[in-house]
C-alpha positions in Angstrom: -0.4 0.2 0.0 1.6 3.7 -1.0 1.7 5.9 1.9 0.7 9.0 0.5 0.8 10.2 3.9 4.2 10.3 3.7 4.5 11.4 0.1 2.1 14.4 0.3 2.9 17.3 1.3 0.1 19.7 3.6 -0.8 22.0 0.7 -1.6 19.6 -1.8 -3.5 17.8 0.4 -5.7 20.6 1.0 -5.6 21.1 -2.7 -7.0 17.3 -2.9 -9.8 18.0 -0.3 -11.1 21.1 -2.3 -11.1 19.2 -5.3 -13.2 16.3 -3.5 -15.1 19.0 -2.2 -16.2 20.3 -5.7 -15.9 17.3 -7.6 -17.7 13.8 -6.0 -15.3 10.9 -5.2 -18.2 8.5 -6.7 -19.4 9.1 -9.5 -21.1 6.2 -10.1 -24.3 6.7 -12.0 -23.3 10.0 -13.2 -24.1 10.7 -16.6 -21.5 12.2 -19.3 -23.8 15.7 -18.8 -23.6 15.0 -14.7 -19.6 14.6 -15.2 -19.1 17.6 -17.6 -21.2 19.7 -15.0 -19.1 18.7 -12.0 -16.2 19.0 -14.1 -16.7 22.8 -14.9 -18.0 23.5 -11.1 -14.6 21.8 -9.9 -12.5 24.3 -12.6 -14.1 27.2 -11.2 -13.1 26.7 -7.7 -9.7 27.3 -8.9 -9.9 29.8 -11.6 -7.4 32.2 -11.6 -8.4 34.9 -14.4 -6.3 36.2 -17.2 -3.1 38.1 -16.3 -3.4 41.6 -17.3 -2.3 42.2 -21.0 -3.3 39.0 -22.5 -6.2 39.4 -25.2 -8.4 36.9 -26.6 -10.1 36.0 -29.6 -12.7 32.8 -30.1 -11.9 31.8 -33.7 -12.5 28.6 -36.0 -9.3 26.8 -37.2 -9.9 24.1 -39.6 -13.3 23.9 -38.7 -12.6 23.7 -34.8 -13.5 26.0 -32.6 -10.5 27.4 -30.6 -9.1 30.4 -28.4 -6.6 32.6 -29.2 -4.1 34.1 -26.3 -1.9 36.9 -27.2 -0.1 39.2 -25.2 1.3 43.1 -25.8 4.6 41.3 -27.5 3.6 38.3 -28.5 1.3 39.8 -31.5 4.5 38.5 -34.5 6.1 36.1 -32.7 7.2 32.8 -33.4 6.9 29.6 -32.8 3.1 29.4 -31.5 2.3 27.3 -29.0 -0.8 25.1 -29.5 -2.4 23.6 -26.1 -4.9 20.2 -26.0 -6.7 20.6 -22.5 -7.0 17.3 -20.5 -10.4 16.1 -19.4 -9.7 12.1 -20.2 -11.4 12.6 -23.6 -15.1 13.3 -22.4 -15.1 16.6 -19.9 -13.5 20.1 -20.3 -13.0 22.8 -22.9 -11.8 26.0 -23.8 -13.0 27.1 -20.6 -11.6 24.6 -18.1 -8.2 25.4 -19.0 -8.5 29.3 -19.7 -6.3 30.7 -17.1 -3.4 27.9 -17.9 -3.1 28.8 -21.6 -3.3 33.0 -20.6 -0.8 32.4 -18.5 1.4 30.5 -20.4 1.1 33.3 -23.1 2.3 35.8 -20.2 4.8 34.0 -19.0 6.6 32.8 -22.5 5.3 35.7 -24.3 4.1 33.8 -27.1 0.7 33.3 -28.5 -1.5 30.2 -27.9 -3.7 28.4 -29.3 -6.3 26.6 -27.2 -8.0 23.4 -29.1 -11.4 22.6 -28.5 -11.4 19.4 -30.0 -14.4 17.1 -30.1 -15.4 14.8 -27.0 -16.3 11.0 -26.2 -19.1 9.9 -26.4 -20.9 11.7 -29.3 -17.5 12.0 -31.0 -15.3 8.8 -30.5 -11.9 8.3 -31.5 -10.5 9.4 -34.1 -12.3 12.5 -33.8 -10.1 14.3 -31.0 -7.3 13.3 -33.0 -8.6 14.1 -36.2 -9.5 18.1 -34.9 -6.0 18.1 -33.3 -3.9 17.2 -35.8 -6.3 19.6 -38.6 -5.5 22.5 -36.1 -1.7 21.9 -36.0 -1.3 21.3 -39.9 -3.6 24.1 -40.5 -1.3 26.5 -37.9 2.1 24.9 -39.6 1.6 26.7 -42.9 2.0 29.9 -40.6 5.3 29.0 -39.0 7.0 26.6 -36.3 4.6 25.7 -33.3 5.1 24.5 -30.0 2.5 21.1 -28.7 1.5 21.3 -25.0 -1.1 19.5 -23.2 -1.7 18.1 -19.7 -3.1 14.2 -19.4 -5.5 13.4 -22.6 -4.2 16.4 -24.1 -0.9 15.6 -23.7 -1.7 12.3 -25.5 -3.4 14.5 -28.7 -0.1 16.5 -28.8 2.0 13.7 -28.7 -0.2 11.4 -31.1 -0.3 14.5 -33.5 3.7 14.9 -33.3 3.9 11.4 -34.8 1.6 11.7 -37.3 3.3 15.1 -38.3 7.0 14.1 -37.6 9.5 15.9 -39.6 7.5 19.4 -39.7 8.0 22.3 -38.3 7.3 21.1 -34.4 10.2 23.0 -32.7 9.3 20.5 -29.0 6.5 19.2 -27.3 5.8 19.4 -23.5 3.6 16.5 -22.1 2.2 17.2 -18.7 1.3 13.8 -16.8 0.0 12.7 -20.1 -1.7 9.2 -20.7 0.3 7.3 -23.5 -1.1 3.8 -23.8 1.6 2.0 -21.2 0.8 -1.3 -19.6 -1.5 -1.0 -16.8 -0.8 -4.3 -15.3 3.3 -2.8 -14.1 4.4 -0.3 -12.0 3.1 2.9 -11.5 -0.4 1.5 -12.9 -0.5 -1.0 -9.5 1.5 1.2 -7.3 -1.1 4.3 -7.6 -3.9 2.4 -8.8 -6.2 4.2 -5.9 -4.3 7.4 -6.0 -6.1 10.7 -5.4 -7.5 12.9 -8.1 -6.8 9.9 -10.5 -7.3 6.4 -10.2 -6.3 3.1 -12.7 -10.2 2.5 -13.0 -10.5 6.4 -14.1 -8.2 5.5 -17.0 -10.0 2.5 -17.8 -12.9 4.5 -17.9 -11.7 7.0 -20.2 -10.6 4.5 -22.6 -14.2 2.4 -22.3 -15.9 6.0 -23.3 -13.5 6.8 -25.9 -13.3 3.3 -27.3 -9.8 3.4 -27.9 -8.4 0.7 -30.6 -5.7 -1.5 -29.0 -2.3 -0.9 -30.6 -3.6 1.9 -32.4 -0.7 4.9 -32.1 -2.8 7.4 -32.8 -5.0 6.8 -29.9 -1.9 5.2 -28.1 1.5 7.2 -28.8 3.5 4.0 -27.0 2.0 1.5 -29.4 4.0 3.1 -31.9 6.8 1.1 -33.8 8.9 4.0 -35.0 9.8 6.9 -32.9 12.2 8.9 -34.9 12.3 12.1 -36.2 10.1 13.5 -33.5 10.3 16.8 -31.9 12.4 17.7 -28.5 10.2 16.3 -25.9 9.8 16.9 -22.2 7.6 14.5 -20.7 6.4 15.8 -17.4 5.1 13.1 -15.1 3.2 13.6 -11.4 4.6 10.8 -8.5 1.1 10.2 -7.3 -0.2 9.0 -10.7 -1.0 5.9 -12.3 0.3 7.5 -15.6 3.4 8.2 -13.9 5.9 5.4 -15.8 4.3 6.6 -19.0 6.3 9.7 -19.4 9.5 8.1 -18.6 8.5 5.0 -21.0 7.9 7.8 -24.0 11.0 9.9 -23.4 13.3 6.3 -23.7 11.4 5.2 -26.4 12.6 9.0 -28.0 16.4 8.5 -27.0 16.8 5.0 -28.0 15.5 5.8 -31.7 18.6 8.9 -31.8 16.0 11.6 -30.6 16.1 14.2 -28.1 13.5 13.7 -25.0 13.6 13.9 -21.0 11.3 12.7 -18.5 10.8 14.6 -15.2 8.8 13.2 -12.0 7.5 15.8 -10.0 7.7 14.6 -6.2 4.6 14.3 -4.6 2.3 15.8 -7.0 -1.0 14.4 -8.0 -2.4 14.5 -11.4 -4.2 17.5 -12.4 -1.4 19.6 -9.9 -1.9 22.3 -12.7 -5.0 23.6 -11.1 -2.7 24.1 -8.1 0.0 26.2 -9.5 -1.6 28.9 -7.0 -1.9 27.1 -4.4 0.5 24.4 -4.0 4.3 25.3 -4.1 5.4 22.7 -5.8 2.9 22.9 -8.3 4.0 27.1 -8.9 7.5 25.5 -9.3 6.5 22.9 -11.6 4.1 25.3 -13.8 7.5 27.6 -14.2 9.2 24.7 -15.2 6.7 24.1 -17.8 7.0 27.7 -18.8 10.7 28.0 -19.0 10.8 24.7 -21.3 8.4 26.2 -23.7 10.5 29.3 -23.8 13.9 27.0 -24.4 12.1 25.4 -26.9 10.9 28.3 -29.0 14.4 29.5 -28.7 16.0 25.9 -30.1 17.5 25.3 -27.0 18.3 21.9 -25.6 18.1 20.8 -23.0 15.4 22.8 -21.0 17.4 24.2 -18.2 15.1 24.6 -15.4 14.9 20.4 -14.7 15.6 20.7 -10.6 
């Protein structure tokens, strides 16, 4: 039994309690509409607003709704960050990660495009992947991009990087991504009952999305080719059944001759981006994420702030 009392510090424990107060731990019997309403209400509890000077515009790119974030210094700068939100492929949207994207824009000075890809179960795989691929392909016509995503969004970022390998993707930052690692070993068992995300939750998300086994567009770790992928930072939360996916993915890219590094954030839990203003460990991790995006935009490797 994993001793989460020893691994998780006080501020993180409070974050978990506040999350569970807003989003019920037991959602058995919830409809998808109920799950979305609960998730949206929970995100609002942690919503921090947009930094001063960040402007937004809701636009359509390749028939996909998106939100463009620009700062006073990012109007004509490239590369552009393309962000894919988390939510298990069935909850979340432009609203759930609005402040996160706005802060990335403010911290990096780069424009950010947030992608409102279609959700399951109304739109099964490959709908979310197809939307994400279409948006990135369209923005690549304007110049280089950096892909960023958390959880399910990290999966989409990696899948798109595989689908568009060799194009002007200057880097990808994957934040506690689920990439299709084995579910019968390692962190999937050690942290099967972790706070914030359990192994059963991961299984449910795949069932709702109806992932096809051995399909790299749904599960990037199922790919047989890890060559010619962009520089990659894969960040795991220690107390997360998905934790091993980041290290496994980075190792696969490195073994194929590419540039990748994995980092596990000690004592943090899935979804900790929402805690970046409440939990010092999460604050430091978010700073690392923004620094890595900045480094990728300047074609620097490896990212400098990994301690």
